[in-house]
Structures are given as C-alpha cells and as structure tokens.
C-alpha positions in Angstrom: 0.3 2.8 10.5 -2.1 4.9 8.5 -0.8 7.6 6.3 -3.2 10.6 6.2 -1.4 11.8 3.0 -2.4 9.0 0.7 -4.4 9.8 -2.4 -7.6 8.1 -1.2 -7.5 10.0 2.3 -7.3 13.1 0.1 -10.3 12.0 -2.1 -12.4 11.5 1.1 -11.6 14.9 2.4 -12.4 16.5 -1.0 -8.8 17.6 -1.9 -8.5 15.3 -5.0 -11.5 15.2 -7.3 -13.1 11.6 -8.1 -15.8 10.7 -10.6 -17.9 9.3 -8.1 -20.3 6.4 -8.5 -21.8 6.0 -5.0 -21.4 7.6 -1.5 -23.0 7.2 1.8 -21.6 8.3 5.4 -18.9 5.6 5.7 -18.0 4.8 2.1 -17.3 6.1 -1.4 -16.9 4.5 -4.8 -15.4 5.9 -7.9 -13.9 5.2 -11.1 -10.2 4.3 -11.2 -7.9 7.0 -13.0 -5.9 4.2 -14.4 -8.4 1.5 -15.4 -7.0 -2.0 -16.3 -10.3 -3.1 -18.0 -13.3 -1.2 -19.6 -15.0 -1.2 -16.4 -12.8 -0.5 -13.2 -14.1 1.1 -9.8 -12.8 1.3 -6.5 -14.6 1.2 -3.3 -13.1 2.7 -0.2 -14.1 3.3 3.3 -14.1 6.9 4.8 -12.4 5.7 7.9 -8.8 5.4 8.3 -8.0 1.6 7.5 -4.9 0.3 5.8 -6.2 -2.9 4.4 -8.9 -5.3 4.5 -7.8 -7.0 7.6 -7.5 -3.6 9.5 -11.0 -2.9 8.2 -12.6 -6.2 9.4 -10.8 -6.0 12.8 -11.3 -2.4 13.8 -14.2 -1.0 11.6 -17.6 -0.7 13.5 -20.6 -3.0 12.3 -22.1 0.2 10.9 -18.9 1.1 9.0 -18.7 -2.5 7.6 -22.4 -2.5 6.8 -22.4 0.7 5.0 -19.0 -0.1 3.1 -20.8 -3.5 1.5 -24.0 -1.7 0.8 -21.8 0.9 -1.4 -19.8 -1.9 -2.8 -23.3 -3.6 -3.7 -24.8 -0.5 -5.3 -21.6 0.3 -7.2 -21.6 -3.1 -8.8 -25.3 -2.5 -9.6 -24.7 0.9 -11.1 -21.7 -0.3 -13.3 -23.5 -3.4 -14.6 -20.8 -5.8 -12.9 -23.1 -8.0 -10.9 -22.6 -11.2 -13.0 -19.2 -11.0 -14.5 -16.4 -9.4 -12.7 -13.2 -9.5 -10.7 -13.1 -8.3 -7.3 -9.6 -7.5 -5.8 -8.4 -6.4 -2.6 -4.5 -6.4 -1.9 -3.0 -6.4 1.4 0.7 -5.2 1.8 3.4 -4.6 -0.6 5.1 -7.9 -0.6 2.6 -9.7 -2.8 2.4 -10.1 -6.6 -0.2 -7.5 -7.2 1.0 -5.2 -4.3 -1.4 -2.8 -2.6 -0.3 0.6 -4.1 -2.2 2.8 -1.8 -2.2 2.2 2.0 -6.0 2.6 2.4 -8.1 -0.3 2.1 -10.0 -0.6 -1.2 -11.7 -3.0 -3.3 -11.5 -3.1 -6.8 -14.4 -4.0 -9.2 -13.1 -5.0 -12.6 -15.4 -5.9 -15.5 -15.7 -5.5 -19.3 -13.1 -8.0 -20.6 -12.3 -11.6 -20.6 -10.1 -12.8 -17.6 -7.2 -13.6 -20.0 -7.1 -9.9 -21.5 -7.3 -8.6 -18.0 -4.3 -10.7 -16.6 -2.2 -9.5 -19.8 -3.4 -5.8 -18.9 -2.7 -6.0 -15.2 0.9 -7.6 -15.7 1.8 -4.8 -18.3 0.2 -2.1 -16.1 
C-alpha cells in the first residue's frame, strides 16, 4: 500500500525542498540529504510506486522510459557513468532495508567500495 505522506511524495508535490539534479514529467533526481559517499544522488518516479517491482509491473511504458532517461542524465551530470554503485532496495526485511516506501534508485560514487561498505554499515 502506497503512503502519500512519505518524504519522496512530499518532494514530488513541492512540500519539501530538494537539491534537484534532473527532472522531467515522470521522474526527478536530487542529492541525498544524508549521503554515504562524496556523490550520492536519488532518482524517483513522480508516480505512486512503492518499490522497483511495483514500478516495473505497473508504470506505463512512457513513465519507465522517462524514469531511466532521468537516471541516465543524472549519472552524466554527477560524473558517475564509469565508477558508481547503483542501489534499489525492496522492502524492510533485507540487510539494507528500504527506508522510504516510494521507489527510488541510489547512484553512489566518489569512494572505493570498501570505504562505502563501512560508511553504509555505520549509517
């Protein structure tokens, strides 16, 4: 069940500010307010999707195309096209639990993976 009061829904509606990187009619990217690396961006759809499985099952083809276009443009703008980690968690019952019940993809770059693993574990 989608929660309209989650922080990303509020960002989409303009109720909470975000340091935007890229935006189109179906997606938005912005810098994470609690980064785990020197470069940490989030890409979210503007539609009400709880996680990646919900998104790929229920979003229209246009929504999916625009989402991944925003993702690509974000990676280019933050110089994360060659060395980055891409993370999308599903649910709360996993090691790195999904903290916001709105589908989002992390683009994390700027540190070696070993440093990032330690940072995430302490985060």
